[in-house]
KOLDREN-953332 format. One line per 3 residues: their letters; for each residue x, y, z of N, C-alpha, C. Coordinates in steps of 0.05 Angstrom, whole numbers, plus 5000, padded with zeros to 4 digits. Atoms other than C-alpha are relative to their C-alpha. Last residue first. Layout:
! KOLDREN-953332
A) X/Y/Z/X/Y/Z/X/Y/Z; ...
***
This chain:
! KOLDREN-953332
VDK) 4972/4993/4985/4650/1934/1364/5026/5012/4986; 4969/5008/5014/4591/1935/1329/5020/5008/5019; 4997/4980/5012/4525/1939/1375/5027/4992/4979
HPG) 4976/5005/5013/4470/1883/1394/5019/5026/4986; 5002/5002/5032/4421/1893/1444/5032/5005/4991; 5021/4973/5010/4438/1866/1508/4999/5002/4976
FLE) 5027/5001/4999/4505/1826/1524/4980/5030/5000; 5005/4987/4992/4559/1819/1468/4970/4992/5021; 5032/4996/4991/4597/1775/1452/4997/5023/5013
YHI) 5021/4997/4976/4657/1773/1415/4976/4995/5007; 5040/5004/4994/4705/1736/1360/4995/5019/5024; 5012/4980/4971/4782/1779/1342/4955/4986/4998
RDA) 4988/5012/4986/4814/1732/1285/4997/5000/5025; 5023/5030/5000/4768/1752/1227/5018/4986/5019; 5030/4998/4990/4796/1822/1250/4983/4970/4997
GVG) 5020/5005/5021/4875/1801/1241/4965/5002/5004; 5019/5028/4995/4916/1806/1301/4980/5007/4973; 5006/5016/5032/4965/1861/1274/4984/4981/5007
LTL) 4979/5025/5010/4990/1895/1338/4993/4982/4982; 4963/4983/5005/4957/1962/1313/5018/4981/5014; 4994/4992/5026/4889/1910/1312/5034/5014/4986
LQQ) 5006/5024/5022/4893/1879/1372/5006/5005/4980; 4965/5000/4995/4895/1951/1412/5009/4975/4984; 4979/4983/5019/4837/1967/1377/5018/4990/5003
KVF) 5000/5011/5022/4802/1898/1405/5016/5020/4971; 4976/5030/5005/4825/1918/1474/5004/4988/4958; 4984/4996/4984/4778/1990/1477/5028/4975/4983
MMF) 4988/5001/5028/4724/1956/1432/5033/5024/4998; 4979/5018/5021/4725/1908/1484/4993/5012/4976; 4972/5015/4983/4724/1951/1554/5008/4986/4961
GVP) 4967/4975/4997/4682/2012/1518/5021/4975/4998; 4992/4988/5032/4619/1954/1494/5038/5005/5005; 5022/4970/5011/4618/1918/1565/5018/5008/4968
GCL) 5000/4977/4983/4652/1848/1566/4990/5029/4992; 5024/4991/4995/4671/1797/1520/5004/5007/5027; 4998/4976/4980/4734/1775/1476/4954/5005/5013
YFE) 5016/4992/4988/4762/1719/1444/4989/5020/5012; 4990/4979/4975/4831/1717/1404/4968/5004/5002; 5035/4994/5000/4842/1660/1357/5005/5016/5021
GNT) 5015/5006/4977/4929/1658/1354/4962/5010/4992; 5007/5024/4999/4970/1659/1292/4972/4992/5019; 5000/5014/5025/5006/1718/1288/4986/4982/4988
LPL) 5009/4979/5022/4991/1754/1347/4996/4990/4976; 4995/5024/5025/5005/1685/1393/4977/5019/4975; 5029/5001/5016/5014/1734/1457/5000/4984/4967
SDK) 5017/5034/4999/5068/1725/1497/4980/4993/4996; 4975/5025/5008/5117/1782/1464/4992/4979/5003; 5005/5008/5021/5053/1831/1470/5024/4970/4984
IPD) 4995/5035/5013/5055/1832/1535/4999/4994/4977; 4975/5017/4985/5069/1900/1551/5008/4974/5005; 4983/5002/5020/5025/1923/1490/5018/4989/5016
LAM) 4987/5018/5017/4969/1898/1511/5023/4996/4998; 4997/4994/5015/4936/1945/1570/5025/4972/4987; 4980/5025/5013/4881/1920/1608/5018/5011/4976
NGE) 5003/4999/5028/4873/1994/1642/5003/4973/4985; 4997/4981/5019/4895/1999/1715/4984/4987/4977; 5018/4989/5001/4934/1956/1765/4992/5027/4978
IVG) 4982/4979/5008/4974/1899/1743/4973/5014/5004; 5015/4967/5003/4965/1839/1778/5008/5025/4992; 5013/5014/5024/5014/1769/1768/4978/5035/4994
DEA) 4983/5018/5024/5035/1766/1835/4974/4999/4971; 5018/5037/5010/4982/1806/1886/5020/4997/4973; 4994/5015/5025/4998/1870/1912/5004/4976/4998
NDA) 4972/5028/5001/4947/1894/1951/5017/4994/4989; 4995/4997/4980/4893/1943/1933/5019/5000/5019; 4985/5020/4991/4896/1936/1866/5008/5018/5027
QEY) 4984/5001/4982/4846/1981/1834/5004/4983/5018; 5002/4963/4991/4823/1982/1767/5009/5012/5027; 5025/4986/4973/4844/1911/1780/5000/5029/4995
WTH) 5007/4971/5008/4878/1877/1706/4985/5006/5027; 5026/4992/4989/4898/1800/1709/5008/5029/4991; 4988/4982/4989/4952/1755/1673/4968/5019/5000
VSL) 5018/4986/4986/4943/1676/1667/5011/5037/5007; 4983/4981/4988/4981/1634/1623/4981/5015/5017; 5004/4964/4990/4962/1571/1617/5016/5009/5009
NLT) 4975/4983/4995/4981/1498/1587/5002/5033/4993; 4988/4978/5026/4925/1473/1610/5020/5007/5005; 5013/5007/5023/4914/1417/1663/5007/5013/4984
GKL) 4983/5017/5005/4958/1439/1717/4996/4985/4984; 4970/4997/5021/4948/1514/1697/5010/4967/5010; 4998/5016/5029/4867/1494/1706/5028/5002/4992
GNV) 4993/5024/4991/4883/1515/1793/4996/4981/4966; 4969/5012/4990/4896/1582/1771/5011/4964/4997; 4976/4985/5033/4821/1594/1740/5020/4988/5013
HEK) 4997/5029/5014/4795/1552/1799/5008/5005/4975; 4987/5034/4993/4820/1593/1836/4995/4990/4990; 4968/4989/5004/4810/1668/1807/5008/4975/5016
FSH) 4976/5024/5021/4737/1641/1784/5023/4997/5009; 5015/5038/5004/4705/1704/1800/5018/4982/4990; 4989/5022/5025/4744/1773/1811/4992/4978/5015
QGQ) 5023/5001/5027/4699/1835/1840/5013/4981/4980; 5029/5017/4996/4734/1823/1905/4983/5004/4995; 4998/5026/4989/4798/1833/1879/4972/4996/5015
NAC) 4972/4998/4964/4789/1899/1854/4993/4969/4999; 4992/4972/4973/4750/1933/1792/5008/4993/5015; 5019/4991/4975/4759/1879/1741/5000/5022/5014
AHL) 4999/4964/4988/4798/1863/1671/4984/4999/5020; 5024/5004/4989/4817/1777/1651/5008/5033/5016; 5006/4975/4994/4866/1752/1607/4974/5017/5009
YHV) 5025/4988/4994/4866/1683/1599/5014/5030/4997; 5000/4971/4985/4921/1658/1543/4979/5015/5011; 5026/4981/4992/4914/1581/1527/5001/5029/5020
PQT) 4990/4989/4978/4981/1539/1498/4967/5017/4991; 4987/4980/5018/4957/1483/1447/5000/5015/5023; 4974/4992/4983/4950/1420/1488/5011/5021/4996
YGQ) 4997/4990/5029/4867/1410/1495/5041/5015/5001; 4976/4998/4995/4855/1359/1545/5012/5012/4980; 5001/5012/5019/4779/1359/1527/5034/4990/4997
KAL) 5013/5022/4999/4759/1371/1602/5009/4980/4972; 4998/5023/4977/4806/1427/1609/4998/4970/4994; 4972/4996/5005/4788/1461/1542/5015/4974/5020
TNL) 5005/5027/5017/4711/1443/1562/5026/5001/4994; 5015/5022/4986/4722/1483/1624/5001/4972/4981; 4957/5005/4983/4776/1544/1596/4982/4963/5009
MAQ) 4973/5010/5020/4713/1550/1536/5023/4984/5027; 5014/5023/5007/4652/1547/1601/5029/4988/4971; 5005/5017/4981/4691/1603/1637/4995/4972/4987
MPT) 4961/5008/4996/4709/1650/1581/5000/4967/5025; 4995/5022/5026/4631/1649/1567/5025/4984/5003; 5008/5011/5002/4625/1680/1638/5012/4984/4974
LGV) 4992/5007/4998/4680/1731/1644/4987/4957/4998; 4980/5005/5029/4650/1782/1611/5016/4971/5004; 5018/5025/5002/4625/1788/1688/4994/4984/4967
GGS) 5025/5002/4995/4674/1843/1683/4998/4971/5007; 5007/4977/4985/4720/1845/1627/4984/4997/5021; 5025/4989/4996/4743/1789/1581/5004/5023/5025
ILV) 4994/4965/4985/4798/1766/1543/4978/5012/5011; 5020/4995/4984/4808/1692/1519/5008/5024/5020; 4993/4981/4985/4873/1682/1475/4960/5007/5012
VQT) 5024/4988/5002/4879/1607/1433/5005/5025/5028; 5001/4981/4977/4937/1583/1409/4970/5016/5007; 4971/4984/5008/4924/1530/1348/4992/5017/5025
QKD) 4973/5009/4987/4885/1471/1348/5022/5025/4985; 4981/5002/5022/4830/1503/1301/5023/4993/5008; 4971/5022/4985/4779/1482/1356/5007/5002/4968
KFF) 4988/5007/5025/4721/1542/1343/5022/4996/5011; 4966/5015/5002/4699/1560/1412/4994/4991/4983; 4985/5015/4983/4628/1608/1410/5022/4983/4990
FDG) 4972/5001/4988/4591/1664/1397/5010/4974/5017; 4988/4993/5015/4528/1651/1354/5036/4999/5001; 4979/4982/4999/4477/1641/1419/5028/4985/4969
APP) 4984/4990/5022/4437/1582/1436/5014/5028/4998; 4981/4981/4996/4418/1541/1494/5008/5010/4965; 4975/5008/5004/4346/1505/1492/5029/5027/4990
MAE) 4992/5014/5024/4301/1547/1526/5026/4990/4986; 4980/4985/5020/4284/1565/1591/5007/4989/4978; 5013/5014/5023/4234/1560/1657/5023/5013/4983
IED) 5006/4988/5024/4249/1572/1726/4989/4983/4979; 5001/4994/5022/4237/1548/1796/5009/5001/4970; 5022/4992/5013/4254/1534/1865/5007/4996/4971
GVN) 5019/5006/4986/4290/1485/1907/4972/5015/4979; 4997/5023/5012/4356/1524/1910/4975/4989/5007; 4989/5028/4995/4340/1587/1916/5003/4972/4987
LHD) 4992/5015/5011/4325/1662/1877/5010/4971/5019; 5036/5011/4990/4298/1715/1922/5003/4965/4979; 5011/4993/4961/4357/1760/1933/4973/4972/5012
HLY) 4991/4996/4979/4399/1743/1871/4991/4994/5032; 5002/5017/4992/4355/1716/1826/5027/5007/5014; 5015/5020/4994/4314/1778/1834/5022/4970/5006
NSM) 5007/4997/4969/4368/1825/1833/4991/4980/5012; 4995/5006/4991/4381/1802/1758/5007/5002/5039; 4989/5018/5006/4327/1803/1737/5018/4987/5021
VGA) 5031/5019/4990/4293/1868/1750/5012/4970/5005; 5015/5033/5014/4370/1899/1735/4980/4984/5010; 4987/5039/4987/4377/1957/1787/4982/4981/4973
MDD) 4993/5021/5016/4357/2021/1746/5018/4977/5009; 5020/5005/5022/4314/2055/1792/5012/4989/4973; 5013/4995/4982/4359/2033/1863/4971/5005/4963
SGE) 5021/4980/4973/4412/2007/1831/4986/5022/4997; 5018/4977/4999/4446/1966/1774/5000/5004/5030; 5008/4985/5022/4457/1888/1755/4994/5033/5018
RKV) 5026/4979/4988/4475/1827/1805/5007/5039/4986; 4976/4979/4977/4533/1792/1767/4963/5016/4995; 5002/4976/5009/4507/1725/1744/5001/5013/5017
SIR) 4981/4979/4986/4535/1662/1728/4988/5021/5007; 4986/4974/5009/4502/1605/1692/5012/5014/5026; 4982/4984/4985/4507/1529/1708/5000/5023/4980
YTQ) 4984/4984/5015/4466/1469/1662/5011/5030/5019; 5003/4978/4993/4452/1403/1677/5008/5038/4998; 5016/4995/4978/4456/1343/1655/4985/5015/5027
NNP) 5006/5010/5014/4496/1335/1587/4973/5001/5016; 4990/5031/4989/4554/1353/1621/4971/4984/4989; 5026/5015/5013/4565/1416/1576/5011/4980/5011
ATS) 5003/5022/5021/4633/1451/1608/4971/4992/4987; 4977/5026/4993/4622/1512/1658/4992/4980/4966; 4980/4994/4996/4588/1585/1650/5025/4985/5017
LSY) 4995/5020/4980/4528/1580/1604/5034/5003/5012; 4970/5033/5011/4522/1645/1580/5002/4986/5016; 4984/5005/4981/4453/1683/1607/5011/4982/4992
QRI) 4987/5027/5014/4402/1711/1562/5020/5001/5021; 4967/4983/5007/4344/1752/1597/5006/4969/4982; 4981/5024/5025/4264/1735/1592/5029/5009/5011
EDY) 4977/4996/5018/4219/1765/1650/5023/4990/4982; 4985/5030/4996/4144/1753/1654/5035/5020/4993; 5004/5023/5026/4093/1812/1663/5037/4977/5011
ENG) 5016/5007/5007/4067/1857/1725/4999/4976/4971; 5001/4989/5035/4115/1844/1766/4983/4994/4995; 5014/4966/5001/4102/1841/1848/5007/5001/4973
KPH) 5024/4985/4991/4136/1769/1848/4994/5026/4999; 4979/4993/4962/4188/1755/1805/4970/5013/5012; 5029/4981/4994/4155/1718/1737/5015/5011/5029
LKV) 5014/4998/4970/4214/1676/1710/4979/5022/5005; 5025/4984/5004/4241/1667/1636/4999/4992/5032; 5011/5012/4992/4317/1638/1616/4975/5022/5015
GLY) 5021/4979/5008/4345/1646/1547/4985/4984/5031; 5026/5011/5002/4413/1611/1556/4976/5015/5004; 5009/4997/4984/4481/1623/1531/4972/4987/4994
QGP) 5016/4989/4999/4542/1603/1482/4981/5003/5033; 5004/4981/5011/4603/1606/1492/4978/5015/4995; 5001/4974/4984/4616/1543/1492/5002/5020/4997
LYD) 4974/4998/5010/4575/1495/1450/5013/5027/5027; 5004/4965/5007/4515/1476/1484/5036/4993/4983; 4971/4987/4999/4495/1393/1496/4997/5022/4992
IVA) 4989/5004/5035/4415/1383/1499/5030/5008/5007; 5005/4970/5013/4390/1365/1571/5023/5007/4978; 4975/4989/5004/4371/1296/1598/5001/5027/4992
GGD) 4980/5013/5029/4320/1281/1629/5013/5008/5006; 4976/5026/4990/4297/1280/1709/5017/4994/4971; 5013/5014/5011/4222/1329/1694/5024/4978/4998
TPE) 5025/5019/4975/4245/1377/1737/4984/4980/4980; 5028/5000/5016/4312/1399/1687/4976/4978/5021; 5004/5023/5004/4369/1410/1736/4966/5002/4991
FVF) 5014/5008/5006/4402/1487/1747/4993/4972/4987; 4996/5023/5015/4459/1505/1768/4977/4992/4999; 5033/5012/5002/4452/1584/1790/5005/4971/4987
STV) 5023/5018/5020/4521/1620/1802/4983/4986/5010; 5002/5015/5000/4537/1688/1828/4989/4970/4986; 5004/5021/5023/4568/1748/1819/4992/4965/5013
LDS) 5021/4983/5014/4569/1819/1854/4992/4972/4982; 5011/4976/4979/4621/1810/1915/4974/5003/4976; 4986/4966/4993/4649/1751/1882/4976/5012/5012
EPT) 4956/4995/5016/4641/1673/1862/5007/5022/5002; 4982/4974/5008/4569/1662/1907/5032/4992/4986; 4980/4990/4984/4538/1597/1898/5011/5026/4987
KSA) 5001/4977/5000/4461/1572/1889/5028/5018/5008; 4988/4989/4980/4453/1490/1878/5005/5037/4990; 4998/5020/4991/4395/1450/1838/5031/5017/5027
VRF) 4978/4981/4990/4352/1511/1821/5010/4972/5010; 4994/5004/4983/4301/1471/1781/5020/5009/5013; 4976/5008/4984/4286/1473/1714/4998/5013/5024
RRF) 4988/4991/4970/4221/1471/1670/5026/4995/5011; 4991/5031/4987/4227/1474/1591/5000/5003/5033; 4981/4989/4983/4199/1530/1548/4995/4974/5015
DEW) 5005/4983/4977/4181/1514/1485/5015/5000/5026; 5006/4968/5009/4222/1456/1438/4978/5017/5021; 5018/4992/4982/4264/1409/1475/4983/5026/4972
GGA) 5006/4990/5009/4336/1364/1464/4966/5012/5006; 5001/4980/4984/4362/1313/1508/4981/5030/4996; 5005/5001/4980/4388/1291/1450/5003/5014/5026
QAA) 4976/5010/4983/4381/1326/1387/5000/4992/5033; 5004/5029/5009/4309/1328/1347/5032/4990/5014; 5024/5015/4984/4286/1392/1395/5004/4965/4988
REK) 4993/5006/4978/4355/1433/1378/4976/4964/5014; 4984/5001/4993/4340/1432/1303/5019/4988/5022; 5006/5042/5006/4275/1431/1304/5028/4999/4996
YLD) 5025/5013/4989/4272/1506/1338/5008/4962/4987; 4994/5002/4977/4337/1520/1294/4990/4986/5016; 4968/5010/5012/4314/1515/1223/5000/4985/5039
SEI) 5019/5036/5002/4235/1543/1254/5035/4980/4999; 5008/5005/4972/4286/1607/1277/4987/4969/5002; 4974/5010/4995/4323/1599/1195/4992/5004/5047
KIF) 4982/5038/5014/4259/1592/1162/5031/5011/5030; 5020/5024/4984/4220/1652/1210/5011/4972/4990; 4992/5005/4966/4276/1702/1207/4981/4978/5013
IDA) 4978/5007/4993/4275/1700/1127/5016/4997/5034; 4992/5032/5004/4205/1703/1123/5036/4988/5012; 5007/5021/4981/4211/1764/1167/4992/4976/4992
LQG) 4981/5011/4983/4258/1794/1119/4983/4988/5015; 4969/5013/5005/4218/1791/1061/5021/4990/5018; 5010/5026/4997/4156/1808/1090/5019/4985/4993
YAA) 5009/5000/4979/4183/1882/1118/4994/4961/4991; 4974/5007/4993/4214/1887/1043/4990/4990/5029; 4989/5029/5006/4141/1878/1019/5028/4987/5016
VWA) 5018/5035/5009/4104/1912/1058/5013/4984/4990; 4995/5011/4979/4166/1974/1053/4981/4972/5016; 4974/4996/4991/4146/1979/0988/5022/4986/5026
EEV) 5003/5015/5025/4071/1983/0981/5031/4982/5006; 5017/5020/4978/4078/2032/1040/5004/4969/4981; 4975/5001/4975/4135/2070/1000/4984/4987/5020
DKT) 4973/5012/5004/4089/2071/0938/5021/4993/5020; 5011/5023/5007/4024/2091/0970/5018/4979/4997; 5009/5010/5028/4063/2146/0993/4986/4977/5000
FAD) 5009/5029/5002/4096/2155/1061/4976/4994/4985; 4988/5014/5014/4128/2220/1047/4991/4974/4991; 4997/4995/5036/4077/2259/1074/5020/4987/4976
PAL) 5030/5008/5001/4055/2218/1142/4987/5007/4954; 4999/4985/5025/4119/2217/1157/4987/5006/4988; 4978/4986/4990/4111/2195/1239/5012/5021/4967
ERL) 5026/4964/4982/4035/2172/1225/5040/5009/5004; 5022/4974/5012/4057/2130/1170/4996/5022/5014; 4986/4976/5029/4130/2108/1185/4967/5014/4979
TEI) 4983/4980/4986/4095/2083/1256/5015/5022/4973; 5015/4978/5002/4041/2053/1216/5013/5018/5016; 4998/4990/5026/4092/1999/1180/4974/5037/5012
LHH) 4972/4991/5008/4127/1981/1245/4992/5024/4972; 4995/4981/4998/4062/1973/1273/5024/5020/4989; 5026/4979/5005/4042/1924/1223/5006/5031/5011
GVI) 4999/4988/5030/4114/1891/1215/4961/5013/5000; 4980/4985/5008/4119/1877/1296/4999/5012/4966; 4997/4976/4982/4051/1849/1302/5016/5015/4999
DYQ) 5026/4992/5012/4052/1796/1242/4996/5039/5015; 4989/4991/5021/4125/1770/1265/4978/5029/4987; 4986/4973/4987/4094/1763/1325/5010/5014/4978
DPQ) 5018/4980/4992/4051/1714/1295/5018/5020/5008; 5001/4999/5015/4119/1664/1273/4975/5027/4999; 5013/5013/5010/4135/1656/1340/4998/5019/4969
INF) 5024/4986/5022/4191/1679/1383/4985/4984/4975; 5020/5015/5008/4213/1626/1440/4980/5022/4975; 5020/4990/4986/4256/1681/1473/4975/4981/4989
STH) 5011/5006/4973/4309/1637/1463/4993/5018/5009; 4999/5025/5007/4306/1630/1382/4995/4988/5039; 5033/4997/4996/4296/1711/1383/4995/4971/5016
KHA) 5015/4991/4978/4365/1709/1408/4972/5000/4994; 4989/5014/4979/4393/1656/1353/4985/5016/5032; 5022/5026/5003/4355/1694/1303/5005/4987/5028
IRM) 5023/4993/4982/4395/1765/1323/4971/4968/5002; 4997/4971/4980/4461/1739/1308/4973/5003/5012; 4996/5029/4989/4446/1692/1248/5003/5018/5029
VAG) 5034/5010/5003/4413/1759/1212/5010/4969/5027; 5024/4977/4980/4471/1803/1235/4977/4987/5000; 4998/5005/4972/4524/1749/1213/4980/5018/5014
TLV) 4999/5039/4990/4487/1736/1142/5008/4999/5037; 5015/5003/4979/4480/1819/1138/4989/4972/5009; 4976/4984/4975/4537/1827/1083/4983/4998/5027
DLN) 4980/5009/4985/4492/1772/1046/5017/5009/5020; 5006/5009/4964/4433/1813/1042/5022/4976/5007; 4978/5013/4998/4455/1851/0980/4998/4983/5021
DIH) 4987/5023/5022/4395/1877/0947/5027/5002/4998; 5024/5019/5011/4367/1909/1016/5007/4976/4982; 4994/5036/5008/4437/1920/1042/4974/4986/4992
TAY) 4983/4993/5014/4417/2012/1059/5017/4961/4986; 5022/4978/5012/4342/1990/1084/5034/5003/4975; 5012/5029/5018/4373/1922/1123/4996/5017/4978
AAI) 4971/5021/5010/4436/1966/1156/4978/4977/4984; 4976/4987/5013/4381/2026/1175/5010/4983/4980; 5010/4986/5014/4337/1979/1202/5005/5013/4979
ANF) 5015/5021/5008/4375/1946/1252/4983/5002/4965; 4982/4998/5013/4404/2016/1268/5001/4970/4981; 5003/4981/5013/4335/2032/1288/5029/5000/4985
LAA) 5015/5017/5018/4329/1962/1324/5004/5026/4975; 4996/5029/5008/4395/1973/1372/4981/5001/4973; 4975/5000/5019/4376/2048/1384/5004/4975/4979
PQG) 4996/4975/5035/4314/2031/1397/5017/4992/4988; 5017/5020/5023/4330/1972/1443/4995/5016/4983; 4986/5023/5014/4383/2005/1481/4987/4977/4980
GTK) 4999/4996/5034/4341/2072/1496/5026/4981/4989; 4974/4989/5008/4362/2061/1570/4997/5011/4976; 4993/4979/4980/4290/2060/1595/5029/5007/4988
QHT) 5018/4975/5027/4273/2015/1524/5006/5017/5025; 4981/4988/5028/4333/1965/1551/4980/5023/4982; 4976/4977/4990/4304/1961/1624/5009/5009/4975
MNF) 5010/4977/5007/4235/1934/1587/5032/5017/5019; 4984/4996/4973/4268/1877/1569/4994/5025/5008; 4979/4976/5000/4219/1849/1518/5013/5004/5024
VNK) 4972/5019/5015/4185/1775/1513/5011/5030/5003; 4992/5024/4985/4123/1790/1575/5023/4989/4980; 4991/4986/4977/4114/1870/1547/5016/4983/5019
LEP) 4973/5010/5008/4090/1833/1485/5023/5016/5022; 4987/5026/4985/4031/1826/1527/5021/4994/4987; 4991/5003/4974/4018/1900/1524/5017/4976/5005
NHS) 4993/5025/5002/4003/1898/1446/5012/4996/5025; 5030/5027/5012/3962/1955/1434/5012/4974/5006; 5031/4999/4994/4003/2003/1474/4971/4979/4996
FMR) 5010/5000/4971/4063/1961/1476/4978/5018/5013; 5007/5020/5000/4061/1973/1400/4995/4974/5033; 5026/5020/5016/4059/2036/1395/4994/4976/5004
QYF) 5009/4998/4990/4111/2055/1445/4977/5000/4994; 5003/5024/4990/4153/2006/1412/4977/5005/5019; 5009/5030/5014/4144/2039/1343/5000/4985/5025
HET) 5029/4996/4999/4150/2115/1371/4989/4980/4991; 5017/4986/4976/4214/2101/1402/4977/4993/5004; 5005/5031/4978/4235/2062/1337/4998/5001/5028
IAT) 5015/5016/5017/4219/2120/1293/5000/4976/5015; 5032/4989/4997/4248/2172/1345/4990/4985/4984; 5012/5021/4976/4317/2126/1337/4975/5013/5007
GAS) 4973/5018/4973/4340/2176/1277/4979/4970/5020; 5011/5002/4985/4292/2218/1233/5006/4984/5034; 5010/4985/4993/4338/2243/1192/4976/5003/5026
ALL) 4978/4995/4980/4369/2174/1183/4994/5032/5016; 4997/5008/4972/4303/2147/1170/5029/5012/5010; 5023/4983/4973/4279/2199/1118/5008/4996/5029
PIT) 4991/4974/4990/4358/2193/1083/4972/5005/5022; 4977/4994/4981/4345/2119/1076/5006/5027/5005; 5015/4993/4969/4281/2124/1039/5020/5003/5020
AKV) 4992/4972/5008/4315/2119/0969/4985/5020/5030; 4975/4985/5002/4335/2059/0987/4994/5024/4999; 4988/4999/4966/4265/2031/1006/5027/5015/5000
TDI) 5018/4973/4984/4240/2050/0939/5005/5005/5022; 5006/4973/5002/4289/2028/0894/4990/5019/5020; 4977/4992/4990/4282/1957/0929/5013/5034/4998
HQQ) 4998/4999/4982/4210/1961/0904/5028/5009/5022; 5007/4981/4992/4219/1967/0840/5002/5011/5040; 4977/4978/5005/4268/1918/0843/4993/5030/5005
SLM) 4991/4994/5012/4208/1873/0870/5033/5023/5001; 4990/4981/5003/4203/1840/0930/5009/5003/4967; 4964/5006/5004/4155/1789/0928/5011/5027/4987
***
């Protein structure tokens, strides 16, 4: 049970956490993977190399310590993380492992400051947080299993089709090997996909946005080939180079707290690069539903060769009240409607529903920060700006 003394003690350790920074979480992951290497089957080791995951964990720990006496502030972040956990099939016993290594990390890095009282407070604090996640995740697992086409644990799927969409993006359609129906999803959500690439020591699990409207029979993801050489994305490159029609993967039910919310108002979908994948699910769903409100689709990418779904989106103009704006970093050929350079909204502001539209963003963090700041400057309320991040969470 978390007492007021525990809360006061945890909050008193915030300066210690701040001074140590990500050294805490880097040590934690090194310790945990050394003692429990089986967890490498769950964690994205590329994010360990880049430092993204240690930084995200440190920020989460610091935020929890700061708001431990007012956890309502963290509701959004907790739900986002819980959804992500369910796409990995995280189970209660794994929280015990993480908690043990977190406490031992604090003890090893700050032996003088980590007194008996501090240890007792952090054990209680971590226990409270773990209980919150376990309860939310249990409810999510049960809710999805109870729906038509739902399931628990990983389910096997077969690649029904593999289609290049641009120079770097390829779509994969998965059908369940058991021949049953599949659970519906909200446009914008993602699928947790598990594979054991040949030559890999561990399983790989990644989350990919579902890139078309739900149909109760199959799922489609559209994957960008990431990185090169030592920093090449293990999963994305394996999917592109080795996963073919007839091959099998495992998947958890769709998850994610970023999805289209129908408020019967104008909608603006803004994407950079492969961030267009959840936008395709939204566009296709709106077309399927016969959405009558104006829809604005803004997309930025490197060049024409990396512009995925171009023809498909333009074809939706006959179904939706759809306007399209496109930016290329390098526009080799003059094309109607294509602007060269970064996505600048001021020149098209008069065509956007700044006062009452709902804005959905997805793309690289820098891109979304750049676009969100423009929207705020143009008077769009922060509560009408919704965004999705690929990888460890960061604030935009």
